[in-house]
C-alpha positions in Angstrom: 119.5 48.7 95.8 116.2 49.7 94.3 114.3 47.7 96.9 116.2 49.6 99.7 115.4 52.9 98.1 111.7 52.0 97.9 111.7 50.9 101.5 113.4 54.1 102.6 111.0 56.3 100.7 107.9 54.4 102.0 109.1 55.0 105.6 110.1 58.6 105.2 107.2 60.0 103.1 104.3 59.6 105.7 106.3 61.6 108.2 106.6 64.6 105.9 103.6 66.9 106.0 102.5 68.1 102.6 102.5 71.9 102.2 99.1 73.7 101.7 98.6 74.9 98.2 98.7 78.7 97.9 95.4 78.8 96.0 93.2 77.3 98.7 90.0 79.3 98.9 91.5 82.4 97.2 89.4 84.7 95.0 90.1 84.8 91.3 92.7 87.2 89.9 90.1 88.8 87.5 87.8 89.8 90.4 90.7 91.4 92.2 91.9 93.2 89.1 88.5 94.6 88.5 88.3 96.0 92.0 91.9 97.4 91.7 90.8 99.3 88.6 87.8 100.8 90.5 90.0 101.8 93.4 92.4 103.5 91.0 89.5 105.6 89.7 88.7 106.7 93.3 92.2 107.9 94.1 92.8 111.6 94.2 89.2 112.3 95.0 88.6 115.2 97.4 86.9 112.9 99.9 88.9 110.3 101.8 87.3 107.3 103.4 86.9 107.5 107.1 89.8 105.6 108.6 87.8 103.5 111.2 90.2 101.3 113.0 92.8 101.3 110.2 95.2 103.9 111.7 94.9 102.1 115.1 95.7 98.8 113.5 98.7 100.3 111.8 99.9 101.7 115.2 99.5 98.3 116.8 101.5 96.6 114.0 98.6 94.5 112.7 99.9 92.5 109.7 96.9 90.4 108.7 95.8 91.6 105.3 92.3 90.0 105.7 91.7 92.2 108.8 92.6 95.3 106.8 90.4 94.3 104.0 87.5 93.9 106.4 88.2 97.4 107.9 88.4 99.0 104.5 85.0 97.5 103.5 83.5 98.9 106.8 85.0 102.3 106.1 83.7 102.4 102.6 80.2 101.3 103.7 80.1 104.1 106.3 81.5 106.7 103.9 79.3 109.5 102.6 81.1 109.1 99.3 79.0 107.6 96.5 80.4 104.1 96.1 79.0 101.8 93.4 77.0 98.9 94.9 78.8 96.4 92.5 82.1 97.6 93.8 81.1 96.9 97.5 79.5 93.6 96.5 82.7 92.5 94.8 84.8 93.5 97.8 82.5 91.6 100.1 82.7 88.6 97.8 86.5 88.8 97.8 86.6 89.1 101.6 84.2 86.1 102.2 86.0 83.9 99.6 89.5 84.8 100.8 89.1 84.6 104.6 90.9 81.3 104.5 93.2 82.0 101.5 96.4 80.3 102.5 98.7 82.8 100.7 97.1 85.8 102.4 97.5 84.2 105.8 101.2 83.2 105.6 102.4 86.6 104.3 102.3 89.8 106.3 101.0 93.1 104.8 102.3 96.4 106.2 100.4 99.5 105.1 102.2 102.7 104.0 101.9 105.8 106.0 99.9 107.9 103.6 97.2 110.5 103.6 95.6 108.9 100.6 93.6 106.0 102.0 92.7 104.8 98.5 96.4 104.4 97.6 96.8 102.2 100.7 93.7 100.3 99.7 95.1 99.7 96.2 98.4 98.4 97.6 96.4 96.0 99.9 94.5 94.7 96.9 97.7 94.2 94.9 99.1 92.3 97.8 96.1 90.1 97.9 96.2 89.6 94.2 99.9 88.6 94.3 99.6 86.1 97.2 96.3 84.6 96.1 97.3 83.5 92.7 96.9 79.8 92.0 100.2 77.9 91.4 98.5 76.4 88.3 98.1 79.7 86.6 101.5 81.3 87.4 
């Protein structure tokens, strides 16, 4: 009986694809948490970041969180608001590290309709933090 079970498993196992781990190429939780804190400080400021293509992307139903992150970075870079260089550097590092983050690519993110672009940005970062967490640490 045991021999039959081993034979069955050896024939079945190669035909089953192994799932991709959720933590593939994802940025660390600590770097995302640090950026989330910085965004919380920016909320409620008198200046909003220019929307660039973010509103257009919302209207077209874009659901790729990485694309939104890229657009938020562009909007912050072109903003007249004084943004700390470390903050932008951390965002760019998160973006470049997480472009292939499996968890970010398999889940869709839908932005809120809000006048506060920093609140939307904070929600995006929380989404990225939630779906980029390593299975080993959760």
